[in-house]
N, CA, C and O atoms as a Tinker XYZ file with bonds, in Angstrom:
   416  protein
     1  N      0.817000   -1.199000    0.000000    73     2
     2  CA     0.000000    0.000000    0.000000    64     1     3
     3  C      0.861000    1.263000    0.000000    63     2     4     5
     4  O      0.473000    2.283000   -0.570000    81     3
     5  N      2.021000    1.193000    0.636000    73     3     6
     6  CA     2.915000    2.344000    0.706000    64     5     7
     7  C      3.414000    2.745000   -0.678000    63     6     8     9
     8  O      3.571000    3.934000   -0.955000    81     7
     9  N      3.667000    1.767000   -1.553000    73     7    10
    10  CA     4.118000    2.053000   -2.910000    64     9    11
    11  C      3.055000    2.839000   -3.671000    63    10    12    13
    12  O      3.382000    3.786000   -4.386000    81    11
    13  N      1.793000    2.461000   -3.528000    73    11    14
    14  CA     0.694000    3.165000   -4.186000    64    13    15
    15  C      0.601000    4.594000   -3.669000    63    14    16    17
    16  O      0.437000    5.528000   -4.453000    81    15
    17  N      0.703000    4.770000   -2.358000    73    15    18
    18  CA     0.637000    6.108000   -1.767000    64    17    19
    19  C      1.785000    6.985000   -2.268000    63    18    20    21
    20  O      1.575000    8.157000   -2.583000    81    19
    21  N      2.982000    6.435000   -2.344000    73    19    22
    22  CA     4.144000    7.167000   -2.838000    64    21    23
    23  C      3.941000    7.554000   -4.289000    63    22    24    25
    24  O      4.288000    8.664000   -4.691000    81    23
    25  N      3.381000    6.650000   -5.077000    73    23    26
    26  CA     3.122000    6.918000   -6.489000    64    25    27
    27  C      2.104000    8.047000   -6.653000    63    26    28    29
    28  O      2.277000    8.926000   -7.498000    81    27
    29  N      1.050000    8.022000   -5.847000    73    27    30
    30  CA     0.018000    9.068000   -5.909000    64    29    31
    31  C      0.619000   10.406000   -5.487000    63    30    32    33
    32  O      0.371000   11.438000   -6.110000    81    31
    33  N      1.409000   10.368000   -4.421000    73    31    34
    34  CA     2.043000   11.593000   -3.939000    64    33    35
    35  C      2.961000   12.178000   -5.007000    63    34    36    37
    36  O      2.959000   13.388000   -5.228000    81    35
    37  N      3.739000   11.338000   -5.665000    73    35    38
    38  CA     4.642000   11.794000   -6.719000    64    37    39
    39  C      3.839000   12.385000   -7.888000    63    38    40    41
    40  O      4.234000   13.391000   -8.478000    81    39
    41  N      2.710000   11.746000   -8.210000    73    39    42
    42  CA     1.850000   12.247000   -9.286000    64    41    43
    43  C      1.317000   13.636000   -8.933000    63    42    44    45
    44  O      1.319000   14.533000   -9.776000    81    43
    45  N      0.860000   13.818000   -7.691000    73    43    46
    46  CA     0.336000   15.117000   -7.261000    64    45    47
    47  C      1.442000   16.175000   -7.282000    63    46    48    49
    48  O      1.209000   17.311000   -7.695000    81    47
    49  N      2.653000   15.798000   -6.834000    73    47    50
    50  CA     3.774000   16.732000   -6.855000    64    49    51
    51  C      4.088000   17.146000   -8.290000    63    50    52    53
    52  O      4.331000   18.322000   -8.560000    81    51
    53  N      4.082000   16.184000   -9.206000    73    51    54
    54  CA     4.363000   16.484000  -10.619000    64    53    55
    55  C      3.288000   17.390000  -11.196000    63    54    56    57
    56  O      3.588000   18.323000  -11.941000    81    55
    57  N      2.036000   17.113000  -10.851000    73    55    58
    58  CA     0.923000   17.921000  -11.343000    64    57    59
    59  C      1.027000   19.349000  -10.806000    63    58    60    61
    60  O      0.860000   20.317000  -11.548000    81    59
    61  N      1.302000   19.461000   -9.522000    73    59    62
    62  CA     1.428000   20.784000   -8.914000    64    61    63
    63  C      2.594000   21.555000   -9.525000    63    62    64    65
    64  O      2.486000   22.757000   -9.767000    81    63
    65  N      3.689000   20.879000   -9.770000    73    63    66
    66  CA     4.850000   21.524000  -10.385000    64    65    67
    67  C      4.496000   21.998000  -11.793000    63    66    68    69
    68  O      4.874000   23.100000  -12.190000    81    67
    69  N      3.781000   21.179000  -12.541000    73    67    70
    70  CA     3.382000   21.558000  -13.901000    64    69    71
    71  C      2.458000   22.776000  -13.874000    63    70    72    73
    72  O      2.584000   23.674000  -14.707000    81    71
    73  N      1.540000   22.804000  -12.923000    73    71    74
    74  CA     0.628000   23.946000  -12.802000    64    73    75
    75  C      1.412000   25.202000  -12.446000    63    74    76    77
    76  O      1.179000   26.264000  -13.023000    81    75
    77  N      2.333000   25.090000  -11.508000    73    75    78
    78  CA     3.155000   26.242000  -11.119000    64    77    79
    79  C      3.981000   26.742000  -12.301000    63    78    80    81
    80  O      4.130000   27.950000  -12.486000    81    79
    81  N      4.512000   25.834000  -13.091000    73    79    82
    82  CA     5.306000   26.227000  -14.259000    64    81    83
    83  C      4.439000   26.906000  -15.312000    63    82    84    85
    84  O      4.876000   27.855000  -15.964000    81    83
    85  N      3.205000   26.418000  -15.480000    73    83    86
    86  CA     2.292000   27.046000  -16.430000    64    85    87
    87  C      1.957000   28.465000  -15.988000    63    86    88    89
    88  O      1.946000   29.389000  -16.801000    81    87
    89  N      1.688000   28.632000  -14.710000    73    87    90
    90  CA     1.367000   29.961000  -14.188000    64    89    91
    91  C      2.566000   30.897000  -14.354000    63    90    92    93
    92  O      2.396000   32.064000  -14.708000    81    91
    93  N      3.757000   30.398000  -14.104000    73    91    94
    94  CA     4.964000   31.200000  -14.285000    64    93    95
    95  C      5.144000   31.580000  -15.757000    63    94    96    97
    96  O      5.528000   32.708000  -16.064000    81    95
    97  N      4.870000   30.651000  -16.656000    73    95    98
    98  CA     4.981000   30.939000  -18.091000    64    97    99
    99  C      3.987000   32.016000  -18.507000    63    98   100   101
   100  O      4.323000   32.904000  -19.291000    81    99
   101  N      2.768000   31.942000  -17.987000    73    99   102
   102  CA     1.758000   32.957000  -18.291000    64   101   103
   103  C      2.233000   34.317000  -17.792000    63   102   104   105
   104  O      2.069000   35.328000  -18.475000    81   103
   105  N      2.821000   34.338000  -16.601000    73   103   106
   106  CA     3.339000   35.584000  -16.049000    64   105   107
   107  C      4.404000   36.192000  -16.962000    63   106   108   109
   108  O      4.400000   37.399000  -17.206000    81   107
   109  N      5.302000   35.368000  -17.461000    73   107   110
   110  CA     6.348000   35.857000  -18.364000    64   109   111
   111  C      5.746000   36.367000  -19.674000    63   110   112   113
   112  O      6.218000   37.359000  -20.229000    81   111
   113  N      4.708000   35.692000  -20.166000    73   111   114
   114  CA     4.060000   36.138000  -21.391000    64   113   115
   115  C      3.368000   37.476000  -21.169000    63   114   116   117
   116  O      3.379000   38.338000  -22.048000    81   115
   117  N      2.768000   37.649000  -20.000000    73   115   118
   118  CA     2.122000   38.924000  -19.694000    64   117   119
   119  C      3.150000   40.046000  -19.599000    63   118   120   121
   120  O      2.885000   41.166000  -20.036000    81   119
   121  N      4.307000   39.758000  -19.038000    73   119   122
   122  CA     5.380000   40.754000  -18.987000    64   121   123
   123  C      5.826000   41.132000  -20.406000    63   122   124   125
   124  O      6.078000   42.304000  -20.684000    81   123
   125  N      5.920000   40.160000  -21.282000    73   123   126
   126  CA     6.303000   40.437000  -22.669000    64   125   127
   127  C      5.258000   41.310000  -23.357000    63   126   128   129
   128  O      5.607000   42.224000  -24.104000    81   127
   129  N      3.990000   41.037000  -23.110000    73   127   130
   130  CA     2.933000   41.861000  -23.699000    64   129   131
   131  C      3.003000   43.286000  -23.159000    63   130   132   133
   132  O      2.753000   44.243000  -23.893000    81   131
   133  N      3.337000   43.429000  -21.893000    73   131   134
   134  CA     3.490000   44.773000  -21.317000    64   133   135
   135  C      4.625000   45.524000  -22.010000    63   134   136   137
   136  O      4.516000   46.725000  -22.258000    81   135
   137  N      5.708000   44.822000  -22.320000    73   135   138
   138  CA     6.819000   45.466000  -23.034000    64   137   139
   139  C      6.400000   45.881000  -24.444000    63   138   140   141
   140  O      6.826000   46.926000  -24.935000    81   139
   141  N      5.579000   45.078000  -25.085000    73   139   142
   142  CA     5.071000   45.436000  -26.415000    64   141   143
   143  C      4.237000   46.709000  -26.332000    63   142   144   145
   144  O      4.377000   47.602000  -27.168000    81   143
   145  N      3.373000   46.791000  -25.327000    73   143   146
   146  CA     2.543000   47.986000  -25.161000    64   145   147
   147  C      3.405000   49.217000  -24.869000    63   146   148   149
   148  O      3.122000   50.309000  -25.363000    81   147
   149  N      4.445000   49.038000  -24.076000    73   147   150
   150  CA     5.354000   50.148000  -23.794000    64   149   151
   151  C      6.061000   50.608000  -25.074000    63   150   152   153
   152  O      6.255000   51.806000  -25.280000    81   151
   153  N      6.442000   49.665000  -25.923000    73   151   154
   154  CA     7.076000   50.014000  -27.197000    64   153   155
   155  C      6.109000   50.791000  -28.089000    63   154   156   157
   156  O      6.517000   51.726000  -28.779000    81   155
   157  N      4.853000   50.418000  -28.079000    73   155   158
   158  CA     3.850000   51.156000  -28.862000    64   157   159
   159  C      3.718000   52.579000  -28.329000    63   158   160   161
   160  O      3.587000   53.531000  -29.099000    81   159
   161  N      3.752000   52.713000  -27.024000    73   159   162
   162  CA     3.683000   54.037000  -26.408000    64   161   163
   163  C      4.858000   54.904000  -26.859000    63   162   164   165
   164  O      4.681000   56.069000  -27.216000    81   163
   165  N      6.057000   54.322000  -26.840000    73   163   166
   166  CA     7.243000   55.066000  -27.274000    64   165   167
   167  C      7.143000   55.444000  -28.752000    63   166   168   169
   168  O      7.570000   56.526000  -29.155000    81   167
   169  N      6.576000   54.544000  -29.550000    73   167   170
   170  CA     6.417000   54.827000  -30.984000    64   169   171
   171  C      5.509000   56.038000  -31.185000    63   170   172   173
   172  O      5.815000   56.922000  -31.985000    81   171
   173  N      4.410000   56.075000  -30.469000    73   171   174
   174  CA     3.479000   57.212000  -30.588000    64   173   175
   175  C      4.169000   58.495000  -30.148000    63   174   176   177
   176  O      4.039000   59.532000  -30.798000    81   175
   177  N      4.906000   58.422000  -29.040000    73   175   178
   178  CA     5.617000   59.616000  -28.564000    64   177   179
   179  C      6.609000   60.135000  -29.595000    63   178   180   181
   180  O      6.694000   61.341000  -29.830000    81   179
   181  N      7.359000   59.226000  -30.211000    73   179   182
   182  CA     8.351000   59.631000  -31.213000    64   181   183
   183  C      7.686000   60.307000  -32.403000    63   182   184   185
   184  O      8.157000   61.337000  -32.884000    81   183
   185  N      6.605000   59.732000  -32.870000    73   183   186
   186  CA     5.916000   60.289000  -34.037000    64   185   187
   187  C      5.367000   61.668000  -33.714000    63   186   188   189
   188  O      5.462000   62.584000  -34.531000    81   187
   189  N      4.797000   61.821000  -32.537000    73   187   190
   190  CA     4.216000   63.128000  -32.194000    64   189   191
   191  C      5.292000   64.177000  -31.924000    63   190   192   193
   192  O      5.009000   65.372000  -32.005000    81   191
   193  N      6.525000   63.760000  -31.603000    73   191   194
   194  CA     7.627000   64.706000  -31.389000    64   193   195
   195  C      8.185000   65.244000  -32.705000    63   194   196   197
   196  O      8.796000   66.312000  -32.728000    81   195
   197  N      7.980000   64.514000  -33.794000    73   195   198
   198  CA     8.520000   64.954000  -35.081000    64   197   199
   199  C      7.812000   66.230000  -35.531000    63   198   200   201
   200  O      6.595000   66.369000  -35.407000    81   199
   201  N      8.602000   67.139000  -36.049000    73   199   202
   202  CA     8.051000   68.440000  -36.454000    64   201   203
   203  C      7.164000   68.350000  -37.695000    63   202   204   205
   204  O      6.191000   69.092000  -37.833000    81   203
   205  N      7.511000   67.436000  -38.589000    73   203   206
   206  CA     6.814000   67.393000  -39.875000    64   205   207
   207  C      5.849000   66.215000  -39.971000    63   206   208   209
   208  O      5.704000   65.618000  -41.038000    81   207
   209  N      5.204000   65.883000  -38.886000    73   207   210
   210  CA     4.235000   64.792000  -38.900000    64   209   211
   211  C      2.927000   65.304000  -39.501000    63   210   212   213
   212  O      2.346000   66.280000  -39.026000    81   211
   213  N      2.483000   64.629000  -40.547000    73   211   214
   214  CA     1.220000   65.042000  -41.150000    64   213   215
   215  C      0.103000   64.075000  -40.735000    63   214   216   217
   216  O      0.338000   63.080000  -40.050000    81   215
   217  N     -1.085000   64.393000  -41.163000    73   215   218
   218  CA    -2.257000   63.609000  -40.793000    64   217   219
   219  C     -2.144000   62.161000  -41.260000    63   218   220   221
   220  O     -2.535000   61.242000  -40.542000    81   219
   221  N     -1.616000   61.961000  -42.446000    73   219   222
   222  CA    -1.463000   60.595000  -42.984000    64   221   223
   223  C     -0.539000   59.758000  -42.095000    63   222   224   225
   224  O     -0.821000   58.592000  -41.820000    81   223
   225  N      0.561000   60.363000  -41.650000    73   223   226
   226  CA     1.479000   59.650000  -40.748000    64   225   227
   227  C      0.773000   59.267000  -39.449000    63   226   228   229
   228  O      0.909000   58.146000  -38.959000    81   227
   229  N      0.032000   60.199000  -38.912000    73   227   230
   230  CA    -0.687000   59.935000  -37.657000    64   229   231
   231  C     -1.732000   58.829000  -37.835000    63   230   232   233
   232  O     -1.914000   57.988000  -36.954000    81   231
   233  N     -2.405000   58.841000  -38.970000    73   231   234
   234  CA    -3.401000   57.805000  -39.232000    64   233   235
   235  C     -2.745000   56.438000  -39.390000    63   234   236   237
   236  O     -3.285000   55.436000  -38.920000    81   235
   237  N     -1.589000   56.385000  -40.045000    73   235   238
   238  CA    -0.871000   55.113000  -40.191000    64   237   239
   239  C     -0.428000   54.578000  -38.828000    63   238   240   241
   240  O     -0.575000   53.391000  -38.539000    81   239
   241  N      0.108000   55.455000  -38.011000    73   239   242
   242  CA     0.532000   55.041000  -36.667000    64   241   243
   243  C     -0.678000   54.577000  -35.858000    63   242   244   245
   244  O     -0.611000   53.566000  -35.160000    81   243
   245  N     -1.766000   55.308000  -35.953000    73   243   246
   246  CA    -2.982000   54.943000  -35.230000    64   245   247
   247  C     -3.458000   53.551000  -35.637000    63   246   248   249
   248  O     -3.820000   52.734000  -34.789000    81   247
   249  N     -3.451000   53.292000  -36.941000    73   247   250
   250  CA    -3.883000   51.982000  -37.443000    64   249   251
   251  C     -2.944000   50.881000  -36.953000    63   250   252   253
   252  O     -3.391000   49.805000  -36.558000    81   251
   253  N     -1.651000   51.157000  -36.982000    73   251   254
   254  CA    -0.666000   50.184000  -36.526000    64   253   255
   255  C     -0.857000   49.870000  -35.043000    63   254   256   257
   256  O     -0.862000   48.704000  -34.647000    81   255
   257  N     -1.009000   50.891000  -34.243000    73   255   258
   258  CA    -1.204000   50.701000  -32.799000    64   257   259
   259  C     -2.515000   49.966000  -32.536000    63   258   260   261
   260  O     -2.585000   49.101000  -31.663000    81   259
   261  N     -3.530000   50.308000  -33.276000    73   259   262
   262  CA    -4.830000   49.637000  -33.116000    64   261   263
   263  C     -4.707000   48.138000  -33.364000    63   262   264   265
   264  O     -5.278000   47.335000  -32.625000    81   263
   265  N     -3.960000   47.758000  -34.408000    73   263   266
   266  CA    -3.771000   46.331000  -34.715000    64   265   267
   267  C     -2.994000   45.632000  -33.601000    63   266   268   269
   268  O     -3.336000   44.517000  -33.208000    81   267
   269  N     -1.957000   46.285000  -33.097000    73   267   270
   270  CA    -1.161000   45.689000  -32.011000    64   269   271
   271  C     -2.010000   45.532000  -30.758000    63   270   272   273
   272  O     -1.963000   44.491000  -30.102000    81   271
   273  N     -2.782000   46.554000  -30.422000    73   271   274
   274  CA    -3.641000   46.473000  -29.234000    64   273   275
   275  C     -4.675000   45.360000  -29.364000    63   274   276   277
   276  O     -4.965000   44.667000  -28.388000    81   275
   277  N     -5.227000   45.187000  -30.546000    73   275   278
   278  CA    -6.202000   44.107000  -30.756000    64   277   279
   279  C     -5.537000   42.746000  -30.563000    63   278   280   281
   280  O     -6.117000   41.847000  -29.954000    81   279
   281  N     -4.327000   42.598000  -31.079000    73   279   282
   282  CA    -3.601000   41.330000  -30.921000    64   281   283
   283  C     -3.257000   41.075000  -29.459000    63   282   284   285
   284  O     -3.414000   39.956000  -28.970000    81   283
   285  N     -2.788000   42.107000  -28.758000    73   283   286
   286  CA    -2.447000   41.955000  -27.342000    64   285   287
   287  C     -3.696000   41.595000  -26.537000    63   286   288   289
   288  O     -3.628000   40.766000  -25.629000    81   287
   289  N     -4.814000   42.202000  -26.855000    73   287   290
   290  CA    -6.068000   41.891000  -26.162000    64   289   291
   291  C     -6.443000   40.426000  -26.349000    63   290   292   293
   292  O     -6.839000   39.758000  -25.394000    81   291
   293  N     -6.322000   39.928000  -27.573000    73   291   294
   294  CA    -6.634000   38.512000  -27.826000    64   293   295
   295  C     -5.678000   37.594000  -27.061000    63   294   296   297
   296  O     -6.098000   36.586000  -26.493000    81   295
   297  N     -4.399000   37.949000  -27.051000    73   295   298
   298  CA    -3.420000   37.135000  -26.333000    64   297   299
   299  C     -3.678000   37.155000  -24.823000    63   298   300   301
   300  O     -3.542000   36.127000  -24.159000    81   299
   301  N     -4.046000   38.305000  -24.284000    73   299   302
   302  CA    -4.376000   38.393000  -22.855000    64   301   303
   303  C     -5.579000   37.518000  -22.521000    63   302   304   305
   304  O     -5.607000   36.876000  -21.471000    81   303
   305  N     -6.562000   37.489000  -23.400000    73   303   306
   306  CA    -7.725000   36.633000  -23.181000    64   305   307
   307  C     -7.315000   35.167000  -23.150000    63   306   308   309
   308  O     -7.778000   34.405000  -22.301000    81   307
   309  N     -6.453000   34.778000  -24.070000    73   307   310
   310  CA    -5.970000   33.397000  -24.093000    64   309   311
   311  C     -5.213000   33.070000  -22.808000    63   310   312   313
   312  O     -5.374000   31.983000  -22.254000    81   311
   313  N     -4.396000   33.995000  -22.338000    73   311   314
   314  CA    -3.656000   33.767000  -21.094000    64   313   315
   315  C     -4.604000   33.663000  -19.906000    63   314   316   317
   316  O     -4.402000   32.837000  -19.015000    81   315
   317  N     -5.627000   34.492000  -19.894000    73   315   318
   318  CA    -6.611000   34.424000  -18.806000    64   317   319
   319  C     -7.332000   33.083000  -18.808000    63   318   320   321
   320  O     -7.591000   32.515000  -17.746000    81   319
   321  N     -7.658000   32.573000  -19.991000    73   319   322
   322  CA    -8.311000   31.264000  -20.078000    64   321   323
   323  C     -7.398000   30.160000  -19.541000    63   322   324   325
   324  O     -7.871000   29.221000  -18.901000    81   323
   325  N     -6.098000   30.269000  -19.798000    73   323   326
   326  CA    -5.157000   29.294000  -19.249000    64   325   327
   327  C     -5.173000   29.336000  -17.727000    63   326   328   329
   328  O     -5.224000   28.297000  -17.070000    81   327
   329  N     -5.129000   30.538000  -17.175000    73   327   330
   330  CA    -5.133000   30.664000  -15.718000    64   329   331
   331  C     -6.444000   30.166000  -15.113000    63   330   332   333
   332  O     -6.443000   29.567000  -14.038000    81   331
   333  N     -7.543000   30.407000  -15.790000    73   331   334
   334  CA    -8.850000   29.971000  -15.280000    64   333   335
   335  C     -8.938000   28.456000  -15.146000    63   334   336   337
   336  O     -9.705000   27.954000  -14.326000    81   335
   337  N     -8.164000   27.726000  -15.938000    73   335   338
   338  CA    -8.176000   26.267000  -15.824000    64   337   339
   339  C     -7.754000   25.808000  -14.425000    63   338   340   341
   340  O     -8.172000   24.746000  -13.964000    81   339
   341  N     -6.939000   26.599000  -13.765000    73   339   342
   342  CA    -6.378000   26.202000  -12.479000    64   341   343
   343  C     -6.813000   27.108000  -11.339000    63   342   344   345
   344  O     -6.160000   27.164000  -10.297000    81   343
   345  N     -7.906000   27.811000  -11.537000    73   343   346
   346  CA    -8.398000   28.730000  -10.511000    64   345   347
   347  C     -8.580000   28.026000   -9.169000    63   346   348   349
   348  O     -8.250000   28.596000   -8.129000    81   347
   349  N     -9.091000   26.814000   -9.171000    73   347   350
   350  CA    -9.324000   26.084000   -7.925000    64   349   351
   351  C     -8.045000   25.552000   -7.295000    63   350   352   353
   352  O     -8.070000   25.063000   -6.166000    81   351
   353  N     -6.943000   25.638000   -8.002000    73   351   354
   354  CA    -5.668000   25.138000   -7.474000    64   353   355
   355  C     -4.863000   26.224000   -6.784000    63   354   356   357
   356  O     -3.810000   25.941000   -6.213000    81   355
   357  N     -5.328000   27.433000   -6.825000    73   355   358
   358  CA    -4.573000   28.537000   -6.249000    64   357   359
   359  C     -5.064000   28.820000   -4.835000    63   358   360   361
   360  O     -5.653000   29.866000   -4.562000    81   359
   361  N     -4.816000   27.889000   -3.962000    73   359   362
   362  CA    -5.294000   28.016000   -2.590000    64   361   363
   363  C     -4.273000   28.748000   -1.731000    63   362   364   365
   364  O     -3.097000   28.385000   -1.735000    81   363
   365  N     -4.699000   29.770000   -0.996000    73   363   366
   366  CA    -3.756000   30.510000   -0.168000    64   365   367
   367  C     -3.299000   29.733000    1.066000    63   366   368   369
   368  O     -2.247000   30.044000    1.625000    81   367
   369  N     -4.067000   28.727000    1.505000    73   367   370
   370  CA    -3.750000   28.020000    2.738000    64   369   371
   371  C     -2.676000   26.958000    2.568000    63   370   372   373
   372  O     -2.074000   26.526000    3.551000    81   371
   373  N     -2.430000   26.533000    1.340000    73   371   374
   374  CA    -1.427000   25.503000    1.120000    64   373   375
   375  C     -0.675000   25.806000   -0.167000    63   374   376   377
   376  O     -1.200000   26.475000   -1.057000    81   375
   377  N      0.555000   25.312000   -0.262000    73   375   378
   378  CA     1.325000   25.578000   -1.477000    64   377   379
   379  C      0.634000   25.039000   -2.725000    63   378   380   381
   380  O      0.671000   25.678000   -3.777000    81   379
   381  N      0.015000   23.890000   -2.618000    73   379   382
   382  CA    -0.709000   23.336000   -3.760000    64   381   383
   383  C     -1.669000   22.273000   -3.267000    63   382   384   385
   384  O     -1.256000   21.206000   -2.811000    81   383
   385  N     -2.919000   22.567000   -3.360000    73   383   386
   386  CA    -3.949000   21.600000   -2.996000    64   385   387
   387  C     -4.749000   21.341000   -4.266000    63   386   388   389
   388  O     -5.926000   21.689000   -4.359000    81   387
   389  N     -4.091000   20.726000   -5.236000    73   387   390
   390  CA    -4.632000   20.631000   -6.606000    64   389   391
   391  C     -5.831000   19.714000   -6.730000    63   390   392   393
   392  O     -6.610000   19.849000   -7.674000    81   391
   393  N     -5.999000   18.801000   -5.818000    73   391   394
   394  CA    -7.076000   17.825000   -5.986000    64   393   395
   395  C     -8.398000   18.292000   -5.417000    63   394   396   397
   396  O     -9.405000   17.605000   -5.585000    81   395
   397  N     -8.435000   19.432000   -4.752000    73   395   398
   398  CA    -9.710000   19.910000   -4.240000    64   397   399
   399  C     -9.793000   21.426000   -4.333000    63   398   400   401
   400  O     -8.788000   22.120000   -4.180000    81   399
   401  N    -11.003000   21.941000   -4.586000    73   399   402
   402  CA   -11.148000   23.380000   -4.676000    64   401   403
   403  C    -10.972000   24.042000   -3.314000    63   402   404   405
   404  O    -11.090000   23.398000   -2.271000    81   403
   405  N    -10.691000   25.321000   -3.347000    73   403   406
   406  CA   -10.524000   26.084000   -2.107000    64   405   407
   407  C    -11.844000   26.160000   -1.365000    63   406   408   409
   408  O    -12.912000   26.247000   -1.971000    81   407
   409  N    -11.756000   26.127000   -0.069000    73   407   410
   410  CA   -12.928000   26.353000    0.782000    64   409   411
   411  C    -12.736000   27.694000    1.467000    63   410   412   413
   412  O    -11.839000   27.837000    2.298000    81   411
   413  N    -13.543000   28.658000    1.142000    73   411   414
   414  CA   -13.402000   30.000000    1.740000    64   413   415
   415  C    -14.415000   30.223000    2.808000    63   414   416
   416  O    -14.445000   31.291000    3.418000    81   415
């Protein structure tokens, strides 16, 4: 019976580790998206600082930023869906109680 218990415990540890790694990966992806948004901000600032910026240039930049923001929004939604898969595993009372939902 001890072998079975050890096997189950190892399985739970592996599962918890995989969940923690997934959450960490999502965090890194969110940081990357934040850097993309910051780069878009800098791009807008640079264009508006130029003395000879015309309406066409501003419209092109606006369209470009709009496309990037739409893509980032879709990616954030996908990341949120990944995190939602493990919402019940994020228990504050224990490092990982993956087999049961939190009781608040």
